[in-house]
Every structure is written in C-alpha cells, then in structure tokens.
N, C-alpha and C positions, 0 to 999 in steps of 0.2 A: 596916649599911652607912651611911656619912656621907650627911647630906642633900645635900651637894654632888655626890655621885656619883649621887644617885637622882633628881635633878630631871629629867633628860633622858628623853624617851620611849624605849621600848626595842623598837621594831619590829625584826623580824629579816629575813633575806634572803627576797626575794619570788620568785615563779616568774616566768619570762621572759614578757614581754608583746609584742604586736605594735604597739609605740609607732611613731608617725611621729617621726623624729628630725630635729633641727636640725643641719645641717653646718656646722661652725665652722672647718674647714680652708680655707686660701686657698693656691691653687696647689700643692696636694698637701702643703704644709707644716702641721705641728701648730701650734695656737694658742701664744701666748706662755705662759711658765710662770706658774703660779698664785702667789697671795699668801698670807701668813700670816693665820690666823684664831685668836683666843684665846678660851677659855671661862673665866670668872673667877666661879664662883658663890659662893665663900666669901671669897677673899682677893684682894688686887690686886698680889701678887708678879708681877713681870715684865710687868705691864701696860704700863708705859712703853715697853718694847721694841716694841710694836705701834703706837705713836704715830707713824705716817708714813702719808703718803698711800697709800691702797689697802689698809691694815690693817683687819682687822675685829675687834671685841671684843664678846662677849656677857656682859652682867652677870648677877648672880644675882637671887634674889627680893628681897634685902634691901640690896644694896649699889649700886644703880643710880646714886645721887648722889655716890658717893665721889669725892674730888677726883682720884685717879689716873685715873679715866675721863674726867674733865672735861679734865684736862690732855693725855691722849692724843688726845682729840677736837680740842683746839685745835692739835695738831701733825699732824692730817690723818686720824687713824683715824675709822672709822665705828663708833658705839657703839649696840648693839642692846639693847633692854630685854627681859629674859626675862618672859613671860607664859605662864601655863598655864590657858587658858580652857576646856579640855576636862574638867577635873577640879579639885576643890578639896581641900586637905588637911583631914584630920580633926582635926588639932591646930594650935594657933597657931604660926606660924614666926616672924613679926616684925610690927612695926607696918606696914611699907611693903606686905608681902604682904596683910596683913589689909585694908588700904584698898583693894586691887585687888578683894578678894572682899567687896565692899559694906559694909566696915567692920565685918562680923560674919559669920564663916564659916557661922553657922547660918542666915542669911538667904538664902544662895545657893540658888536653884532647882536641884533635881537631876534627873537623868534619870528620866522617870516610868515607864519600862517595864523589865521586866514588872510591877513594882510601884515606886512611888516610892522612890527613893534606894537601890535594891538593887545597881545596877551599879557595878563598880569596874574601872578599867583598870590601877592600880597599888596595891600594898599601902598602906593607909591614906589613899587619895586616892579619893573617891567622884565619879563621873561627873556633870557639870553638865547642865542642860537647854539642849542646844546647838541646839534646833529653830529654825527660821526664825521670826523675830518673837518669841522668847520674851523674857520679862523680863531673863533673864541675857544673852542675846545683845545686847539693846538697851543693856545696862549696859556690856559690853566695848566696844561701838562708842563709846560716850560717854566712857569712860575713855581709850582710845587717842586719840580726837580731842583730849583735854586734852594728852596727850604731844606730839601734833603742834604745838599752838599753843604749849606750853611751850618747846619747841625746845632741850631739854637732852639729848636723844638723837636719833640719826639714823634710828631705825626700831624695829620690834618683831620679836622672835624668838618665834613662836607654837609652843610645845611641843605635840606630839601632833596638831594640827590637820592634816587631810589627807583622803584618799579613805575611810578607815576606821581602826579601831584594831586593833593587832596583838597585844597581849599575850594570854597564855592566860587570865588573870584575868577579862578582859573577856567571854570567851565568845562572841566576835563570830560564830563559825561557826554557832552555834546560834540567833542571833538570827532572828526572822522577817523576811522580805524588806522588809515595810513599815517595820520599825524600823531596819534597815540604811539603807534609802533616806532616812528621816527624819534620821538622823545625818549622812550624807554631804551631804545637800541643806542641812542646817543649817551644816555647815563651809563649803560653797561660798558661801552666803549671807553668812556673817559676813566673809570675806575680800572678797567683792563690795562690801560696804558700807564696809569699811575702805578699799578702793581708791577708791571714790567720794569718800570724805572727803578722802583725802590729795590727790587730784587737784584738789580745790577749795580746799585749805588749804596743802599744802606737797607738791608732787609729787615732791621729792626723798626724802621720808620712805620708808624701805624696809620692805617687808613679807616676811619670811622664814618659812617654816613648816618645822618639824622632823617631816618625814614625807613620803611620796609621795602623789600623787593617784590612783594606781592602786589598784584594789580586789582584785587578786589574780587576775584573769582577763583574758585578751586580748579577751574578748567583752563585758566590762562596763566600758564607758567613762564611766559616770556621774560619777565623781569628777573625771574630766580637765576639767570644766568650771571647776574652781577655779584652774587653772594661769594662766590669763590675768590674774587679779586679784593675783598674787604676783610679786615679782622673782626668786624662786627658792626653793630648798629647801636643808636640811641633809640629808645622807646620813650616818647615824651608824654607824660601824664596819662598812661593808659589806666582804664578802670582796673581796680586791684583784683577783680575776680573775672576779667576778661579772658576767656578760653583761648581766643586768638592769640592775644599777647603772651599769655603763659605758655603756650606751645611755641610761638615764634622765638621767644628767648632761648630755646633749646637748640636752635639751628646751629650747624657746624661752622659755616663761614670759611675763611680762607685756611691754607694748610701750613702756615708759617710758624705755628705753634705759640701765637701770641693773641689768642682770642680775648675780645673785649665786648661785653654787652652791657650797655649802661641803661638803667631805668631811672628817669626823673619822675618821681612819684608826687602825688598831690599833697602829702603830709609826711611828718616824720614816722607816724605809725605805718602808713602804707610802705614807705621806704624799707623799714625793717621787715615788713611781710615780704617784699619783693627780694630782699637780701637773702632770704632763706630759699628761694625758689631755684630749681634746676636751670642752669645756663646763665644766670644773671651773675656777672662778675664785679659790676660797681652800681651803687645807687646814690641818688641825691634826693632831697625832699623839697627842692625849690620850686616855688611858684614865681618868684621874681628872679631875674638873671643878672642883677646889677653886680652882686658878689655873693659868694657862697656863705652858707651859715656854718656853724661849728659842725663838724662831721657827726652824724647820728649812728654811724656803725664804726666798729673798730677795723683796724688794718690786719689783713690775713696774708700769708704767704700764698703766691700764685705758682711759684716754681717754673716760670718761663722767661726769667730775665737773669 
C-alpha cells in the first residue's frame, strides 16, 4: 500500500459511550453546513481549491513547505502539519520527517513495555515512549513550539494521539492496566503541554488529533481529560449511521473558540450527510490520501477567525 494511504491511523468503529454532548442546534435548527477539508500526503493536486477562508488542508510528512500550501494559506485556508508522535517509521521517509524524529530514527526513545521497542501500532512503525515527561515527549513539545514561532502553518494534525490505540497489531486489549494508563496519561499530558505553549505563543495555533479520547467503555473516562486541550478531532471513515461517532462529533473540546471537527467519509454522499450533522465543521470524501479531490461541499462562514 502507498505511504500516502498508510500515514493515517486506522482505528475502527467504537462501542457506544455515555458521553455528555454539546448541543449545537439553535432554535431547533441544525448548524450551518460544514466546510471542505483536504488531505495531501504526497502531492498538491487540487490544493489550491481549498484556498479559501474556512478551508482546511493537512500536509504530509514531507511536503509541509510546498508553495501550494503557502498559497492556499495566503488565500485563507488553514494548513495543518502532519505529525505522528505516537510511533516512528522503521525506514527513512524523507529529510523533513527525519528531522521530526530527532534527526535520527534510531535515537527516538521507544515504548518500554513489555520490553523496550517491541510494541507496534502499524506495520513498520514502532511505538514511541509517549509517557509523561519522557525525552521523546519533551522533544515533540519543543518541535511543535518551533512550528508555532515559525508561523508557516496554522496548526498540527496529531495522528494516533487520543485515549488509546486501536489497531490489532498494538495488542492494546492485552496490555496491563498500568501500561494502558501510562500511554493515555502520556497522550493527555502531551496535548496539555502543547496547549499551554500555544496559549502563550500563538493562541490561534490549532491542535487537532486523529483519534477519539474515549477508551472504549462508558465507565472509563480517563482519556476524556485530553479533550479540553485540543480544538477538535478527526473521525476517520466512521460508519455513516454510527451513533457513537454522530454523538462524539458534538463534543465541546477546547475553549479557545476555534473548534474543528473533521470527518473523513467513505464517499461523497457520506461526506455530504456528515456535513449536515451537529458538531461537524469540516468534511472530506477521501479514501486515498495522496491528494484531495475537488471539494464536495461549499465554504461557509465559521465566524471564529
């Protein structure tokens, strides 16, 4: 499978949870229609079509500074830099990606349990040491701080980060509870520190994670602590009638007034359905992440920029 199609985390549909929901309807009317989001991991084809106020673009590991993104940004789009802090590739991807991973993939501290460097979340990607205060977590915070100060992107898109990992390769269901909690607490602490940095440096800097903060049980609320530190999440290919995802899209997230909830749907038809649902601010119909298609919904004023 192409690298562009494999960068995104692959969590699947979750069980329903007893979440407290944010009601976004006014006077019984649904929210305004959502806006286009585009994912361009490999190429910048069609990127210019998202260059309007309220458009969102997500870069790949290697093309963050391509002129097409900068042009779209000048025309109003919000450009989010892709970062995968939860795992590191086993093989070199490109120089920009390598720079994120400490300039040397081999130097990145890996998840220490059940023994150092054994955990994987996705093929050819080993899980990093995401624990609170780890050398890797500290590095990620410092790296994102530089992006905030550099001001060439509008935020970060944090793949995999959330309440837990979901792939079968990770073996999460068999982890001891202490290790599950250490991973969740590390993810929460990471976004907490990033949120603190952006509030002091550039409050408009967006933090979006590609995961949910639910850990799979309505009785387990530990991960939800992370929601107040992010502006929203991406829901990747959720079933169009999934009650869990429909409800989760309504959650409040951070309090900076720049809420973003992106749904990547399985088709154009599904994207338009999601676009009309409460809480969803952006949609994409992409099944391939090489470059975005022509937007399938129009641009609508959000009023928070």
